[in-house]
C-alpha positions in Angstrom: -29.7 55.6 -15.4 -28.1 52.6 -13.7 -29.2 50.5 -10.8 -27.8 47.7 -8.7 -29.5 44.3 -8.9 -30.8 42.8 -5.6 -31.9 44.2 -2.3 -30.2 47.3 -0.9 -26.9 46.6 0.8 -27.3 45.9 4.5 -23.6 45.5 5.3 -21.4 48.5 4.8 -18.4 46.1 5.0 -19.7 43.9 2.2 -16.6 44.5 0.1 -14.5 43.2 3.0 -16.8 40.2 3.1 -16.2 39.6 -0.6 -12.4 39.8 -0.2 -12.7 37.3 2.7 -14.5 34.8 0.5 -11.8 35.1 -2.2 -8.9 34.7 0.3 -10.5 31.7 1.9 -10.9 30.0 -1.4 -7.2 30.7 -2.3 -5.9 29.0 0.8 -8.1 25.9 0.3 -11.0 26.8 2.6 -13.7 27.9 0.2 -16.9 29.0 1.8 -20.3 27.6 0.8 -23.4 29.7 0.3 -24.7 28.5 3.6 -21.4 29.4 5.4 -21.5 32.9 3.8 -25.1 33.5 5.1 -24.2 32.2 8.6 -21.2 34.6 8.6 -23.5 37.5 7.8 -25.8 36.3 10.6 -22.9 36.3 13.0 -22.0 39.8 12.1 -25.5 41.0 12.4 -26.0 39.2 15.8 -22.8 40.9 17.1 -23.6 44.4 15.8 -27.4 44.4 16.2 -27.6 46.2 12.9 -31.1 46.8 11.4 -31.9 44.5 8.5 -34.8 42.9 6.7 -33.7 39.3 7.3 -35.6 36.9 9.5 -33.5 36.0 12.6 -30.6 38.0 11.0 -30.1 35.2 8.4 -30.1 36.3 4.8 -31.7 33.9 2.2 -31.2 32.8 -1.3 -32.2 36.0 -2.9 -29.6 37.9 -0.9 -26.9 35.5 -2.0 -27.9 35.9 -5.6 -27.7 39.7 -5.2 -24.3 39.4 -3.5 -23.0 37.5 -6.5 -24.5 40.1 -8.9 -22.8 42.9 -7.0 -19.5 41.1 -6.9 -19.1 39.6 -10.4 -15.6 38.4 -9.7 -17.0 35.7 -7.4 -18.6 32.6 -8.8 -19.7 29.2 -7.6 -17.1 26.5 -8.1 -16.8 22.8 -7.5 -13.8 22.0 -5.3 -11.1 19.3 -5.6 -10.4 17.6 -2.3 -6.7 18.0 -1.3 -5.2 16.4 1.8 -2.9 18.5 4.0 0.1 16.3 3.2 -0.2 17.1 -0.5 -0.9 20.7 0.1 2.4 21.2 1.9 4.5 20.0 -1.0 6.4 22.6 -3.0 8.8 22.4 -6.0 11.6 23.6 -3.6 10.9 20.7 -1.3 11.0 18.2 -4.2 14.3 19.5 -5.5 15.8 19.3 -2.0 14.6 15.7 -1.6 16.2 14.6 -4.9 19.5 16.5 -4.0 19.5 14.7 -0.6 18.7 11.3 -2.2 21.6 11.7 -4.8 24.0 12.7 -2.0 22.9 9.6 0.0 23.4 7.2 -2.9 26.9 8.7 -3.6 27.6 8.4 0.1 26.8 4.7 0.4 28.3 3.9 -3.1 31.7 5.5 -2.6 33.5 2.8 -4.7 30.9 3.0 -7.5 30.2 -0.8 -7.1 26.4 -0.3 -7.1 26.3 1.8 -10.2 22.7 2.9 -9.5 23.0 6.4 -10.9 24.7 5.1 -14.1 22.3 2.2 -14.7 18.7 3.2 -15.5 17.6 -0.4 -15.3 18.0 -0.2 -11.6 15.9 2.9 -11.1 12.2 2.5 -10.6 9.5 5.0 -10.0 6.2 4.3 -8.2 3.3 6.5 -7.9 0.0 6.2 -6.1 -3.5 7.2 -7.3 -6.2 7.4 -4.6 -9.9 7.1 -5.2 -11.8 8.5 -2.2 -14.5 6.4 -0.6 -15.9 9.0 1.7 -16.5 12.7 1.3 -17.3 14.6 -1.8 -16.6 17.9 -3.5 -19.0 20.7 -2.9 -19.8 24.0 -4.5 -18.0 27.0 -2.9 -17.6 30.6 -3.7 -14.3 31.5 -5.3 -12.6 34.0 -7.6 -14.1 33.8 -11.1 -11.7 32.3 -13.6 -9.7 30.2 -11.0 -8.4 27.1 -12.8 -8.7 24.8 -9.8 -10.3 25.4 -6.4 -9.1 23.0 -3.7 -10.8 22.0 -0.5 -8.4 21.1 2.3 -9.4 18.2 4.4 -8.0 16.6 7.6 -7.0 13.5 5.6 -7.8 11.9 2.2 -6.7 8.4 3.2 -10.1 6.8 3.2 -9.8 5.5 -0.3 -8.8 2.7 -2.7 -5.2 3.2 -3.7 -3.5 2.0 -6.9 0.3 1.9 -7.1 1.9 2.1 -10.5 5.6 1.3 -11.0 7.8 1.9 -14.0 11.5 1.5 -14.9 13.9 4.1 -16.2 15.1 1.7 -18.9 11.6 1.2 -20.1 11.6 -2.4 -18.9 8.1 -3.5 -19.8 7.5 -6.2 -17.2 7.9 -5.9 -13.4 8.7 -9.5 -12.1 5.9 -11.1 -10.1 8.5 -12.5 -7.7 9.0 -9.1 -6.3 5.6 -9.2 -4.8 4.7 -11.7 -2.1 1.0 -12.3 -2.1 -0.3 -14.4 0.9 -3.5 -15.2 -0.9 -2.0 -15.8 -4.3 -4.7 -14.0 -6.1 -3.4 -12.2 -9.1 -5.3 -10.4 -11.8 -3.6 -10.1 -15.2 -4.9 -7.5 -17.6 -3.4 -6.5 -20.9 -3.3 -2.8 -21.9 -2.7 -1.2 -25.3 0.4 0.6 -24.2 1.7 -1.8 -21.5 2.4 -5.4 -22.2 1.5 -6.7 -18.7 -0.4 -5.3 -15.7 -0.4 -6.9 -12.3 -2.9 -6.2 -9.6 -3.2 -7.5 -6.1 -6.4 -7.8 -4.1 -4.7 -8.0 -0.7 -1.5 -7.0 1.0 1.6 -6.5 -1.2 5.1 -7.1 0.2 8.2 -6.2 -1.9 11.0 -8.7 -1.2 14.5 -7.2 -1.4 16.3 -10.6 -1.9 14.3 -11.4 -5.0 14.9 -7.9 -6.4 18.7 -8.2 -6.0 18.7 -11.6 -7.6 16.7 -10.3 -10.6 19.0 -7.3 -11.0 22.0 -9.6 -10.9 20.5 -11.9 -13.6 19.7 -9.0 -15.8 23.3 -7.7 -15.7 24.8 -11.1 -16.7 
């Protein structure tokens, strides 16, 4: 003899509700336990369906029974993901690099710049953001999902660190590239990097200094 844990099913469309929870998590809008119960309340308010809930709002025990009946759904902690990052795809990245290469070849028709053939002149910078507001929350998602994202309107309220490296593995980015109005530098040594520079205020890259440095390196 087998039996189902939890109270008797009130919603005949509960399977559709479970599918909705999974789909919302997949597109970055995972539903919390409270949002799930409020959705049930909305359905019951609209349909006037008999139920044992006070004010048509199911409680904690119903949620636990729901998860027992739908074992493919579990509670997960989300990772905040801004809309800008969510829209990036591998195809868009490939297209950007193709367009960039075409642009470089277009402005360097004589090959005088030699950017593509000289890795010393190729730099890559990447930002890491540490959010100051907002936090991840537990949502309902498909069990076994590696990462569950939570899309937000923006994730720009943060402290941002910009890392820069050179394709020729040049281990020191010249300080002269950065104009610091306050002149406040922090120098920290790292085990893998000989020198690390940090700015506490506005950073401004100066093109003239960059060109002079490149010319000196090629001599």
